[in-house]
N, C-alpha and C positions, 0 to 999 in steps of 0.2 A: 677873411681879411686878416693880415698879419698884425699882431699887437705891436705897438711902437716900442715896447720895452724888450721885445725878443732879441734884437741885435745886441743891445747892451748886456742882456743876461747871457747870451752866447759868448760874448767877448770876455765877460767876467769869468765864466766857466773855463774858457780856454786859457785864461791867465792864471787860474788857480794852480798853486804848486802841486806837483805830483808826489805822492808818498814814496819814499825811498829809504833804504837802510844800508849802513856801512859798518864794517868791522875794523877796528884798530887792533891788529894782531901784534902781541907783545911777546918778548922772551927776555930772559936775563942772559946777557952776553959777557965776554971778558972785559969790556969797558963799561959795563952797567946795562941799564935798560936799553933794549933795541926794539925798533918798530919795523914792520914790513911795509915797504912801499912798492907799488906796481906801476910800471909805465904803460899807459894805454897805447895800443898800436896806432900808428899814424893814420890808418884807414878808418879808425873808429869815428863814428858820427859825433860822439860826445867826448870832448876833451882829448882828442888824439894827440899823442906825444907828451901828455901831462902825467906827472907822478901823483898817484892817488892811493888812498886806502881801498881795499876791496869793497865793492858795493854796487848797488844798482836799484832799479825800480822795483816796487812791490807788485807782484802778480796776483791775479784773482785767486789762483789755486793755493796761494800761501795762506789763505784763511780757511781752506777746506778741511774736511775731516781726515783725509789721508795725511795731510801735513801736521795735523794736531797730534798724531801718534808720536812724533819726534820730541814734542815739548818736554815730556816727563813730569808735567805738573798741570793743574787746571789753568786754562787760559785766563780765567778771571783774575788770578793772582798776578798776571803779567801787567795788568793795568796799573796796579799800585807800584810795581817795580819801575815803570816808566814815569810815574808821577803825573799822569795825565788822566784824571778821573772822567773826562769827557769822552774818552775812547771806549768803544765796545770791546768785550773780550775777543771777538773775531778780529777787530782791527789791531789789537795788541798782538795777538797771535801772528798775524800776517807780517808785522814788523820784525819779530824775532825770527820767524821762519825765513823771511827774505834775507835777513842779514847772514844767517848760516848758509843758506842756499848760494848766495853770491860769493861767499868765501870759498865754498866748495867748488863752484864753477870756475872762478877766476884764479884761485890759488891752489886748488887741489887739497885743501885742508878741511877735514870733516870734524864737526863738534858733536859731542855725544847727546846733548840736550840743551834746553834753554838756560839751564843753570850755568853753562859755560860762557854765557854772555852777560856782561854787566852794563846796563844803560849808562851812558856817559854825557852826551850833549845832544842838542837838537838844533839844527841850522835850517833856516828858511831863506831861500834865494830871494833877493830883492827884485822888484820890477826893473826891467831894462838892465840886466846884470852886466857887469864889465867883462865877463868871460862867458861864452856860450850864449844860447838863446832860450833854453828851457829853464823852468823854475821847478825846484824840488823842495819838499819838506822832509829833510833827512834826519833820521835818528842814528846817531853814532853809538856803537857798542864797543867796549873793551873785551878782548878775549886773549887767553894765554895759549901759545902754541902747545898742543897736546903732546905728551911724552911720546917719543918715537916718530912723530909726524914730520914730514918733509914738504916743503913748498914745491908744487908742480904747477907752474902757471899755464893757463890756457893759451896756446900759441896763436890762436886766432884773435883773441881780444887783448892779450898782454905781450908786449915785446921784451920786457925785462922785469926782473924782480930783485929787490935788494933789501937786506937787513942792515939797518943803520941806526946809530944813536940819534935822538932828536936834535942834539946840538950840532952834530956833523951835518945833518940834513939841512938845518937852517943856515949853516956856514956855506954849504954848497949852493943853496938857493941864492944866497947873497952874491956869490961869485958867478952866478949864471950857469952853473953846471947841472942844476936840477930845476925843472919848471914845475912850480907848485902854485896852487890857488889858495885863497884865504882860509877856507875851513881847514885845510891840511897844515898851512903855516901856523895858524893860531893853535891848532891841536898839538903840533910839535912844540910850540912854545910852552904850552900847558904841561906836556910830558917831560920837558927838559928840567922841570922842578923835582922829578922823581928819580931815585937811584935804582929802583927795582920794580918788578911787576907787582909785588905785594903792596908797595907804597901807593902806586897809581890806583890799584884796585880798591884799597881801603878808603882812599880819598873819594873815589866815585861812589862807593857804597854808602857813605854817610850823608849824602845830600841828594836832593832831586836833580835830575839833569837840567842844566840851565837851557833856556830857549834863546837863541841868538838870531836876531833879525838885523842884518847890517843896514845902516843908514847911509845912502850915497850923497856925496856933495862934491863940489868942484874946488880945486886948490891950484891957483896959478895956472889955470887953463887945463889942468889934468884931473882925471877922475880919481876920486878918493872915497874911502868909506870909514865909518866909525862904528864902534860897538858899545853895548851897554856900559855905562859908567863914564863915557866921554861927555864933555860939555855940550857937544852938538847932537848927542843921541837923546831921543825922547825918554828912554829908560835910564834913570840916573844911577841905579845900583849896578856896580861892576859885576859881570858874570864870569869873567875869565882872568887869569893872570896874564902878564905880558902887555904889549901895547894896546891902546884903545882905538887907534886909528892907523890905517895903512893908505899908501898912495901908489899910483902907477908911475914907475920911473924906469925908463929904458926897457919897457915891456915886461917888467916884473913888479910884484907887490913888495914894498919895503916899509918899515916903520918910519914915522916922521922923525923919530929921535935917533935913527941910525941902527947899526947892527946890534949894539949892546942892549938896545931896548927889548930884544927878544927874550932876554933872561934876567933883566934887572927890574 
């Protein structure tokens, strides 16, 4: 006889966010700090046509012994770097390896070891997300474009690659020229405070990566979300610079206070 709790347990497991990793690849350009954005191919099941940072789901092999050889350090030390003591060394390894693997697969850029990745933020997709259907628990890492490396996007997954300053990306998103989702938008707002790779890296290295769980609400019949530090969010301490809430307007996410709120 089937236990009455089994359907609920199965639904909860299905709803659990899947581990993922993403790399915010940076370089110092003529106009200051630049970030790599990739446009997912329109046929992509996840976020087709949207501009994203390289990244994807963690695979089982990312925690294996063959993948560990790339780390260049004991996996146990990666737990402290992530600031998540509840993780096992194998789980921490898988996140670092997945981040580097996805960067290599999607952008053709290889990193030498785990030391080339700086843990930056953690985003957990809310239930019933306003974009897509899957939920992810994504660790975002900073990385600098290695000397002599060139971006070579995977033509099957990626339709276009672009180096751009965070401020330019936010302006183009406001104008509708780029389709971006909240983690990318908020990440760009964060990076717009930095003039160089060294500045962004130093800021990330001096604090544990904040965990951001957006809180959804409705505003004038439109879906909206807020972040830690907002009056409507259960976590009262601010986690990121920039706006604390975004709304859907004309099919794009914008700050309640207008364009200037991205960098004020």
